[in-house]
PAZAPA-4460 file (N, C-alpha, C; in steps of 0.05 Angstrom, whole numbers, plus 32768, in hexadecimal, padded with zeros to 4 digits):
% residues 242
    n_x    n_y    n_z   ca_x   ca_y   ca_z    c_x    c_y    c_z   seq   type   mol
   814A   7DA2   7F59   8145   7DB9   7F53   8156   7DCD   7F67     1      M     A
   815E   7DE6   7F5C   8172   7DF9   7F6C   8161   7E07   7F83     2      T     A
   8172   7E08   7F95   816E   7E12   7FAC   8164   7E32   7FB0     3      N     A
   8164   7E3F   7F97   8160   7E5A   7F93   8146   7E62   7F94     4      D     A
   8131   7E46   7F8D   8114   7E50   7F8F   8109   7E58   7FAD     5      Y     A
   80F8   7E6A   7FAA   80F1   7E70   7FC6   80E4   7E5C   7FD2     6      P     A
   80E8   7E5A   7FF0   80DB   7E44   8000   80BE   7E44   8002     7      P     A
   80B3   7E2A   7FFF   8092   7E2D   8002   808D   7E23   801E     8      I     A
   8078   7E37   802D   8076   7E31   8046   8056   7E20   804C     9      K     A
   804C   7E28   803D   802D   7E20   803B   801E   7E1D   801D    10      D     A
   800D   7E0C   8022   7FFE   7E01   8003   7FE4   7DFD   8009    11      F     A
   7FD6   7E09   7FFC   7FB5   7E03   7FFD   7FAF   7DF0   7FDE    12      I     A
   7F9F   7DE1   7FE0   7F9D   7DD4   7FC2   7F8C   7DE2   7FB1    13      E     A
   7F77   7DEC   7FBF   7F5D   7DF8   7FB2   7F50   7E11   7FBE    14      S     A
   7F4E   7E24   7FB2   7F43   7E39   7FB9   7F34   7E47   7FB1    15      S     A
   7F17   7E52   7FAD   7F08   7E5F   7FA5   7F07   7E7E   7FA3    16      F     A
   7F18   7E88   7FB6   7F12   7EA1   7FC2   7F2A   7EB1   7FB6    17      L     A
   7F47   7EA2   7FB3   7F61   7EB6   7FB0   7F63   7EC1   7F97    18      D     A
   7F54   7EB2   7F7E   7F5A   7EBE   7F61   7F38   7EC4   7F5C    19      W     A
   7F2E   7ED6   7F5A   7F10   7ED8   7F53   7F0A   7ECE   7F37    20      P     A
   7EF8   7EB8   7F3C   7EF1   7EB1   7F20   7F01   7E90   7F1C    21      G     A
   7F11   7E8E   7F2A   7F25   7E77   7F24   7F25   7E64   7F3D    22      H     A
   7F2C   7E47   7F38   7F34   7E3E   7F4F   7F4C   7E35   7F4E    23      T     A
   7F5E   7E3F   7F66   7F78   7E3D   7F66   7F83   7E2E   7F7B    24      C     A
   7F9D   7E25   7F7A   7FAB   7E1B   7F8D   7FB8   7E39   7F97    25      A     A
   7FC3   7E38   7FB5   7FCD   7E4D   7FC4   7FEC   7E45   7FCB    26      V     A
   7FFD   7E57   7FCA   801B   7E4E   7FD0   8025   7E62   7FDE    27      I     A
   802B   7E60   7FF3   8038   7E6D   800C   8057   7E77   800F    28      F     A
   805C   7E8A   8004   807B   7E94   8008   807B   7EA0   8026    29      L     A
   8097   7E9C   802B   809F   7EA9   8049   80AD   7EC2   8047    30      P     A
   80AB   7ED3   805A   80B7   7EF0   805E   80A6   7F06   8053    31      Y     A
   80AE   7F1A   8060   809E   7F37   8055   80AD   7F48   805D    32      C     A
   80AD   7F64   8051   80BE   7F76   8055   80A9   7F95   8060    33      N     A
   8090   7F84   8066   8080   7F96   8079   807A   7F8A   808D    34      L     A
   8068   7F97   80A1   8062   7F8E   80BF   8046   7F97   80BF    35      R     A
   802F   7F90   80AC   8019   7F9A   80B6   800F   7F95   80CC    36      C     A
   8000   7F9F   80DF   7FF6   7F95   80F9   7FE0   7F86   80FB    37      P     A
   7FD3   7F8C   80E3   7FBA   7F72   80DF   7FC0   7F5A   80D1    38      Y     A
   7FD7   7F51   80C6   7FE3   7F3C   80B8   7FDB   7F27   80C9    39      C     A
   7FC9   7F12   80BB   7FC4   7EF7   80C5   7FD8   7EE5   80BC    40      H     A
   7FE9   7EE7   80B1   7FFE   7ED6   80A6   801C   7EDB   80B1    41      N     A
   801B   7EE5   80CB   802E   7EEF   80D9   8041   7EDB   80DD    42      H     A
   803A   7EC2   80DF   8050   7EAD   80E1   8064   7EAC   80CA    43      Q     A
   8053   7EAB   80B2   8067   7EAB   809C   8078   7EC4   809A    44      L     A
   8070   7EDC   80A4   807F   7EF2   80A7   8097   7EF2   80BD    45      V     A
   8090   7EE8   80D3   80A1   7EEC   80EB   80B1   7ECE   80EE    46      L     A
   80A7   7EBD   80F1   80B0   7EA1   80F7   80AD   7E8C   80E5    47      K     A
   80B5   7E95   80C6   80B1   7E7D   80B1   80C6   7E66   80B3    48      P     A
   80DA   7E68   80C9   80EB   7E4D   80D0   80E0   7E3C   80DE    49      D     A
   80C3   7E44   80EB   80B4   7E2F   80FB   80A2   7E1E   80ED    50      T     A
   80A2   7E28   80D0   808F   7E19   80C3   809A   7E06   80AF    51      M     A
   8090   7DF4   80AD   80A1   7DDF   8096   80A6   7DEB   8080    52      E     A
   80B6   7DE0   806C   80BE   7DEB   8056   80B4   7DD5   8042    53      T     A
   80A7   7DDA   802A   80A0   7DC5   801A   80AD   7DC4   8002    54      L     A
   80B1   7DAE   7FF8   80C0   7DAC   7FDC   80B3   7DB5   7FC8    55      F     A
   80C1   7DC2   7FB4   80B3   7DCE   7F9B   80AC   7DB6   7F8D    56      L     A
   80BC   7D9B   7F8C   80B6   7D86   7F7E   80A1   7D7B   7F82    57      E     A
   8098   7D78   7F9E   8086   7D6C   7FAB   8068   7D7F   7FA1    58      T     A
   8069   7D99   7FA6   8054   7DAC   7FA0   804D   7DA9   7F82    59      I     A
   8061   7DA7   7F6F   805C   7DA3   7F51   8052   7D86   7F4F    60      L     A
   8051   7D73   7F5E   8044   7D59   7F5D   8026   7D5D   7F64    61      E     A
   8025   7D69   7F79   8006   7D71   7F7F   7FF7   7D7C   7F6A    62      R     A
   8006   7D94   7F66   7FF9   7DA3   7F4E   7FEC   7D96   7F38    63      L     A
   8002   7D82   7F2C   7FF9   7D72   7F18   7FE6   7D62   7F1C    64      T     A
   7FDE   7D54   7F33   7FC8   7D46   7F38   7FB1   7D5B   7F3D    65      A     A
   7FB2   7D6E   7F41   7F9B   7D82   7F48   7F95   7D8F   7F30    66      L     A
   7FA4   7D8B   7F1A   7F9D   7D98   7EFF   7F7E   7D95   7EF5    67      R     A
   7F6F   7D81   7EFD   7F58   7D81   7EF0   7F45   7D8E   7F09    68      H     A
   7F50   7D9F   7F1B   7F3D   7DA9   7F2F   7F47   7DC9   7F2C    69      K     A
   7F5C   7DCF   7F24   7F63   7DE6   7F24   7F6D   7DF5   7F12    70      I     A
   7F6B   7E11   7F0A   7F72   7E1F   7EF6   7F89   7E33   7EF2    71      D     A
   7F96   7E35   7F12   7FAD   7E48   7F15   7FB9   7E43   7F31    72      G     A
   7FCD   7E51   7F34   7FD8   7E54   7F4F   7FDC   7E73   7F59    73      I     A
   7FD2   7E72   7F74   7FD7   7E90   7F80   7FF3   7E8E   7F8F    74      C     A
   8002   7E9D   7F88   801D   7EA2   7F98   8019   7EB9   7FAA    75      I     A
   801B   7EB3   7FC3   8014   7EC4   7FD9   8025   7EC4   7FF2    76      T     A
   8027   7ED3   8006   8039   7ED1   801C   802D   7EDA   8036    77      G     A
   8041   7EE6   8044   805F   7EF5   803E   8059   7F05   8025    78      G     A
   8076   7F0E   801F   806F   7F1D   8001   8083   7F11   7FEF    79      E     A
   807A   7F01   7FD7   8086   7EF6   7FC6   809C   7F01   7FBB    80      P     A
   809B   7F1C   7FB2   80AB   7F28   7F9F   80C7   7F30   7FAF    81      T     A
   80C9   7F2B   7FC7   80E3   7F2E   7FD4   80F7   7F15   7FCF    82      I     A
   80EC   7F03   7FC0   8100   7EE6   7FBC   8108   7EEC   7FA1    83      H     A
   8124   7EE7   7FA0   8133   7EEA   7F86   812C   7ED9   7F75    84      R     A
   8123   7EBD   7F7D   811E   7EA6   7F6E   80FF   7EA1   7F67    85      G     A
   80EE   7EBB   7F69   80D5   7EB7   7F64   80CE   7EB4   7F44    86      L     A
   80DB   7EC1   7F35   80D9   7EBC   7F18   80E1   7EA6   7F0F    87      P     A
   80F2   7E95   7F1A   80F6   7E7D   7F12   80E1   7E6C   7F1A    88      A     A
   80D7   7E6F   7F32   80C2   7E5A   7F3E   80A6   7E62   7F29    89      M     A
   80A1   7E77   7F21   808A   7E7D   7F10   808C   7E72   7EF9    90      L     A
   80A0   7E74   7EEE   80AD   7E66   7ED5   80A0   7E4B   7ED1    91      K     A
   80AC   7E39   7EE6   80A7   7E20   7EE7   8086   7E18   7EEF    92      I     A
   807D   7E2B   7EF7   805D   7E24   7EFC   8051   7E28   7EE3    93      F     A
   8057   7E40   7ED8   8050   7E42   7EB8   8054   7E37   7EAA    94      H     A
   806D   7E29   7EA8   8073   7E14   7E95   8061   7DF9   7E95    95      E     A
   805B   7DF5   7EB1   8049   7DDE   7EB7   802E   7DE4   7EAD    96      A     A
   8025   7DF8   7E9D   800B   7DFF   7E9B   7FFC   7E0F   7EAD    97      G     A
   8002   7E19   7EC3   7FF5   7E25   7ED3   7FF3   7E46   7ED1    98      F     A
   7FDC   7E52   7ED6   7FD8   7E6D   7ED5   7FE7   7E7A   7EF3    99      G     A
   7FEF   7E90   7EF9   7FFA   7E9E   7F0D   7FE9   7EB1   7F15   100      I     A
   7FE0   7EB3   7F2A   7FDB   7ECE   7F3C   7FEA   7ED0   7F51   101      K     A
   7FF8   7EE9   7F4F   800A   7EF8   7F65   7FFE   7F0B   7F7E   102      L     A
   8000   7F06   7F90   7FF8   7F15   7FA8   8015   7F24   7FAC   103      D     A
   8011   7F41   7FAF   8024   7F4F   7FB8   8021   7F6C   7FCA   104      T     A
   8037   7F72   7FD4   8031   7F8E   7FE5   8037   7FA8   7FD1   105      N     A
   8046   7FA2   7FC0   804C   7FB6   7FAD   8066   7FC4   7FAF   106      G     A
   8071   7FB9   7FC1   8088   7FC6   7FC9   80A7   7FC0   7FB5   107      T     A
   80A0   7FB0   7FA1   80B5   7FA9   7F8C   80AE   7FB0   7F73   108      Q     A
   80A6   7FC5   7F6A   8098   7FCF   7F51   80B0   7FBF   7F38   109      P     A
   80C8   7FC2   7F3C   80D9   7FB8   7F24   80D3   7F95   7F23   110      D     A
   80D0   7F8F   7F36   80CC   7F6F   7F34   80B1   7F6B   7F29   111      I     A
   809E   7F78   7F30   8083   7F78   7F27   8084   7F7A   7F04   112      L     A
   8092   7F92   7EFC   8094   7F98   7EE0   80A4   7F80   7ECF   113      Q     A
   80B8   7F73   7EDB   80C9   7F5D   7ED2   80B0   7F43   7ECD   114      Y     A
   80A9   7F3D   7EE2   8099   7F26   7EE5   8082   7F24   7ECD   115      L     A
   8073   7F42   7ECB   8060   7F49   7EB8   806B   7F48   7E98   116      I     A
   8080   7F55   7E93   808F   7F55   7E7D   8097   7F37   7E71   117      T     A
   80A2   7F2F   7E85   80AA   7F0B   7E80   8090   7EFA   7E7B   118      E     A
   8078   7F03   7E83   8060   7EF2   7E7D   805C   7EDE   7E8E   119      G     A
   8069   7EE9   7EAE   8068   7ED5   7EBF   8050   7ED2   7ED0   120      L     A
   803F   7EE3   7ED0   802A   7EE4   7EE3   8010   7EED   7ECA   121      V     A
   7FF9   7EE2   7ED5   7FE2   7EEA   7EC9   7FC9   7EF9   7EDB   122      D     A
   7FD5   7F00   7EF5   7FC2   7F0D   7EFC   7FD4   7F1B   7F19   123      C     A
   7FCF   7F35   7F1E   7FDA   7F3C   7F37   7FC6   7F4E   7F48   124      V     A
   7FCB   7F3F   7F69   7FBA   7F54   7F74   7FD0   7F5E   7F8A   125      A     A
   7FC9   7F7A   7F89   7FDB   7F88   7F9A   7FCD   7F94   7FB6   126      M     A
   7FD8   7F93   7FD0   7FC8   7FA3   7FE0   7FD7   7FB8   7FE8   127      D     A
   7FC4   7FCC   7FE4   7FC5   7FED   7FEA   7FC3   7FF0   8001   128      V     A
   7FD0   7FF3   801B   7FD2   7FF2   8033   7FBF   8008   8040   129      K     A
   7FC5   8021   8031   7FB6   803A   8040   7FB7   8054   802C   130      A     A
   7FB1   8067   802E   7FB3   8081   801C   7FD0   8086   8013   131      P     A
   7FD6   808E   7FFF   7FEE   808E   7FF2   7FFC   80A9   8000   132      L     A
   7FFE   80A6   801F   800D   80B9   8030   801E   80AD   8046   133      D     A
   8032   80B7   8045   8044   80A6   805A   8042   80A0   8074   134      D     A
   8037   80B1   8083   802F   80AC   80A0   801B   8095   80A1   135      T     A
   8001   809B   8091   7FF0   808A   8095   7FFA   806B   8089   136      I     A
   8008   8070   8074   800A   8050   806E   8023   8043   8077   137      Y     A
   8033   8052   8087   8049   804B   809D   803C   8038   80B6   138      A     A
   8021   8048   80BD   8014   8039   80D4   8000   8024   80CA   139      R     A
   7FFC   8019   80B0   7FEF   8004   80A8   8006   7FEE   809F   140      C     A
   8019   7FF8   8092   802E   7FE8   808B   8044   7FDE   80A1   141      A     A
   8045   7FE9   80B8   8053   7FE8   80CC   806D   7FEF   80C6   142      G     A
   8076   7FFC   80B0   8092   8003   80AA   808A   801A   8095   143      V     A
   80A3   802D   8092   80A5   8045   807F   80A6   8036   8065   144      F     A
   8093   803E   8052   8090   8037   8038   8093   8052   801F   145      V     A
   80A8   8056   8013   80A6   806E   8003   808C   8068   7FF4   146      P     A
   807E   807E   7FED   8061   807F   7FDD   806D   807F   7FBB   147      M     A
   8084   808A   7FBC   808A   8086   7F9C   808B   8066   7F96   148      S     A
   8096   8055   7FA2   8097   803E   7FA0   807B   8030   7F98   149      I     A
   8066   8036   7FAB   8049   802F   7FAE   8041   803A   7F92   150      I     A
   8046   8051   7F8B   8036   805C   7F73   8043   8051   7F5C   151      K     A
   805A   8047   7F60   8065   803E   7F40   8058   801F   7F3F   152      R     A
   8058   8014   7F52   804E   7FF5   7F50   8033   7FFA   7F45   153      S     A
   8021   800F   7F4F   7FFF   8012   7F4B   800C   8016   7F29   154      I     A
   801B   802D   7F21   801E   8035   7F03   8027   8017   7EF3   155      E     A
   8031   8005   7EFF   803E   7FF0   7EF1   8023   7FDF   7EE8   156      V     A
   8016   7FD8   7EFF   8003   7FC6   7EFD   7FE6   7FD6   7EED   157      L     A
   7FE1   7FEA   7EEE   7FCD   7FF5   7EE4   7FD6   7FF5   7EC3   158      A     A
   7FEE   7FF9   7EB8   7FF1   7FF7   7EA2   7FF9   7FDD   7E91   159      A     A
   7FF2   7FCB   7EA6   7FFA   7FA9   7E9E   7FE5   7F9F   7E89   160      A     A
   7FEA   7F8F   7E7D   7FD7   7F7F   7E6B   7FCE   7F67   7E79   161      D     A
   7FD4   7F6A   7E94   7FC6   7F4A   7EA5   7FAC   7F56   7EB7   162      V     A
   7F9C   7F48   7EBF   7F88   7F54   7ED1   7F97   7F54   7EF2   163      P     A
   7F8E   7F73   7EFC   7F9E   7F7C   7F12   7F81   7F84   7F27   164      T     A
   7F89   7F7C   7F42   7F74   7F7F   7F52   7F87   7F91   7F67   165      I     A
   7F78   7FA7   7F6C   7F86   7FB9   7F85   7F72   7FAD   7F9D   166      F     A
   7F7A   7FB1   7FAD   7F6C   7FAC   7FCB   7F78   7FBE   7FE4   167      R     A
   7F66   7FBB   7FF8   7F6F   7FCA   8011   7F63   7FBA   8028   168      C     A
   7F6F   7FB0   803D   7F69   7FA5   8053   7F5E   7FBE   8069   169      T     A
   7F47   7FBB   8074   7F3C   7FD6   807C   7F39   7FC8   809E   170      V     A
   7F4B   7FDC   80AE   7F4E   7FD3   80CE   7F44   7FEC   80DD   171      T     A
   7F2C   7FE9   80E8   7F22   8006   80FA   7F36   8016   8104   172      P     A
   7F4C   8009   8114   7F58   801E   8121   7F70   8028   8112   173      T     A
   7F73   801D   80FA   7F87   8023   80EB   7F84   8037   80D5   174      L     A
   7F69   802B   80C8   7F5C   8041   80B6   7F43   804A   80BA   175      L     A
   7F3B   806A   80BB   7F25   8074   80BD   7F15   806E   80A3   176      A     A
   7EFB   806F   80A3   7EF2   806C   808D   7EFA   8085   807B   177      E     A
   7EFD   809C   8081   7F07   80B6   8074   7F21   80AA   8062   178      S     A
   7F36   8099   806C   7F4F   8095   8063   7F45   8082   804D   179      D     A
   7F34   806D   804E   7F2B   8061   803C   7F24   806F   801E   180      V     A
   7F16   8082   801F   7F06   8096   800A   7F21   80A1   8008   181      Y     A
   7F36   80AF   8015   7F4F   80BB   800A   7F61   80AC   7FF9   182      L     A
   7F62   808B   7FFF   7F70   807C   7FF1   7F66   8078   7FD0   183      L     A
   7F4D   807B   7FD3   7F40   8079   7FBC   7F40   808D   7FA8   184      A     A
   7F42   80A9   7FB6   7F49   80C1   7FA8   7F64   80C0   7FA0   185      K     A
   7F79   80B3   7FB1   7F92   80B7   7FA9   7F96   80A5   7F8C   186      G     A
   7F8B   8091   7F8E   7F8A   807A   7F76   7F82   808B   7F60   187      L     A
   7F6A   8099   7F64   7F5C   80AA   7F4C   7F70   80BD   7F40   188      N     A
   7F7F   80CB   7F50   7F92   80E3   7F52   7FA5   80E1   7F3C   189      D     A
   7FAE   80BD   7F3E   7FC5   80B8   7F31   7FBD   80BA   7F13   190      L     A
   7FA7   80BA   7F0A   7FA5   80C6   7EF0   7FA8   80DD   7EE9   191      R     A
   7F9B   80ED   7EFA   7FA1   810E   7EF7   7FC2   8113   7EF5   192      T     A
   7FCB   8104   7F04   7FEB   8105   7F05   7FF4   80FD   7EF1   193      E     A
   7FEC   80EE   7EDC   7FF3   80E0   7EC4   8003   80C6   7EC8   194      G     A
   8003   80B7   7EE4   8014   80A5   7EEA   8001   808C   7EE3   195      L     A
   7FE8   808F   7EDC   7FD8   807E   7ED3   7FC9   8084   7EBC   196      V     A
   7FC0   807C   7EA8   7FB4   8086   7E96   7F97   8091   7E99   197      G     A
   7F8B   80A7   7E8A   7F73   80B2   7E95   7F55   809E   7E92   198      Q     A
   7F5C   808A   7E80   7F4B   807D   7E76   7F51   805E   7E87   199      D     A
   7F60   805A   7E99   7F69   8041   7E9D   7F4F   803C   7EB9   200      T     A
   7F44   8028   7EB6   7F31   801D   7ECD   7F43   8015   7EE4   201      A     A
   7F32   801E   7EF8   7F43   8017   7F0F   7F2E   8013   7F26   202      M     A
   7F33   8001   7F33   7F21   7FF3   7F48   7F2E   7FEF   7F60   203      S     A
   7F20   7FF2   7F7B   7F31   7FE9   7F95   7F1B   7FD8   7FA5   204      L     A
   7F27   7FC5   7FAE   7F14   7FB0   7FC1   7F19   7FB3   7FD8   205      T     A
   7F07   7FB5   7FE7   7F0A   7FB7   800B   7F08   7F9B   8012   206      L     A
   7F1B   7F95   8026   7F17   7F7C   8036   7F19   7F85   8052   207      Q     A
   7F07   7F74   8062   7F03   7F74   8078   7F1A   7F6B   808A   208      N     A
   7F20   7F7A   80A4   7F33   7F73   80B5   7F2A   7F5B   80C7   209      F     A
   7F38   7F49   80C4   7F35   7F2D   80D6   7F45   7F33   80F0   210      D     A
   7F34   7F31   810D   7F43   7F35   8126   7F51   7F1A   812A   211      P     A
   7F4B   7F05   8120   7F4E   7EE8   812E   7F68   7EE7   8133   212      A     A
   7F7B   7EEB   811C   7F9C   7EE6   8121   7FA9   7F00   8119   213      N     A
   7FA4   7F18   811F   7FBB   7F2A   8118   7FD5   7F2F   8123   214      P     A
   7FEC   7F37   8114   8003   7F37   8122   8004   7F4C   8136   215      M     A
   7FFD   7F5C   813C   7FF5   7F6F   8152   7FE0   7F62   8163   216      E     A
   7FE5   7F56   8179   7FD5   7F4A   818C   7FBD   7F61   8193   217      P     A
   7FC4   7F77   8192   7FB0   7F8B   81A5   7F99   7F87   818E   218      A     A
   7F9B   7F81   8177   7F85   7F8A   8162   7F73   7F70   815F   219      L     A
   7F74   7F60   8170   7F61   7F43   817C   7F4A   7F55   8184   220      K     A
   7F48   7F6D   8190   7F33   7F76   819E   7F24   7F8A   818E   221      D     A
   7F2B   7F8C   8176   7F22   7F9E   8165   7F0A   7F95   8156   222      V     A
   7EFA   7FA5   8151   7EE0   7F9A   8144   7EDB   7F9E   8122   223      K     A
   7EE0   7F90   8116   7EE3   7F9C   80F5   7EC3   7FAB   80EE   224      P     A
   7ECD   7FB9   80DB   7EB5   7FC4   80CE   7E9E   7FB4   80CC   225      F     A
   7E85   7FBE   80CB   7E6D   7FA8   80C9   7E6D   7FA8   80AA   226      T     A
   7E60   7F90   809E   7E5B   7F8B   807F   7E51   7F9D   8073   227      E     A
   7E3C   7FAD   8082   7E2B   7FBE   807B   7E3E   7FDA   8075   228      K     A
   7E49   7FE1   8087   7E5C   7FFA   8083   7E74   7FF6   806F   229      N     A
   7E7D   7FDA   806D   7E93   7FD9   805D   7E8A   7FD6   803D   230      L     A
   7E6A   7FD2   803C   7E61   7FD2   801E   7E5C   7FE8   8018   231      S     A
   7E59   7FFA   802D   7E51   8018   8024   7E69   8024   801E   232      R     A
   7E81   8023   802A   7E9C   802D   8022   7EA2   8024   8005   233      M     A
   7E9E   8007   7FFF   7EA4   8002   7FE6   7E91   800F   7FD1   234      Q     A
   7E7B   8010   7FD9   7E6D   801F   7FC4   7E76   803B   7FC2   235      E     A
   7E7F   8049   7FD3   7E8B   8065   7FD5   7EA8   8068   7FC2   236      Q     A
   7EB6   804F   7FCB   7ECF   804D   7FB9   7ECE   8046   7F9A   237      I     A
   7EB9   8039   7F90   7EB0   8039   7F77   7EA5   8050   7F66   238      N     A
   7E98   8063   7F78   7E92   8074   7F6D   7EA6   8087   7F68   239      R     A
   7EBC   808E   7F79   7ED2   809C   7F79   7EE2   8092   7F63   240      I     A
   7EE5   8079   7F5D   7EF6   806F   7F4B   7EED   8071   7F2C   241      L     A
   7ED2   8072   7F34   7EC4   8072   7F14   7EC7   805D   7F05   242      G     A
***
């Protein structure tokens, strides 16, 4: 097989969490164009060369053996969409009969549009890092990200014929509770602006920050939101997005 396929750096045979309603294998691709301080996969981002590269042929053999246990594959990272060979890899998995769920940070809207148009993904989860504000977003993403790009990805996914999950990791020192509501309002405003259809159903799922292994060591001392507070914020977001 060609070396143009993205390198695979880790593989989980079975997960009940990564694709809601599915039992899926998880494939981890290296590198990312963001530097989120709370990232727990930062070895994949910063030091992927210290990790073993798994052969695609070997992964396909293992997936074939798991066919009776799983009904799909979650492709995550890192950021999968920065790899030019991603479409070819997804095509191989699809031709082998596996559904594909893609995790993305939404910084490559044209790639997302291509993958959806070509029928190479069956579900997409986009991590929206913060309210759609340059300053706050840069704080949470670790680098500057033009909001036009993020809005375009949201537009692409909201109009797609595949299930879409928008989610946000909430880290207390990076996002205040008011920021979380500002994000939900910003998503809702995309309907008003005409970037998303007025009748388009939109939701945002909050994920709690995990202090165990963040990219930024100082965050190890930060206490996550309590489950009670997280649930309360989720309820308010659901009301905002209607």
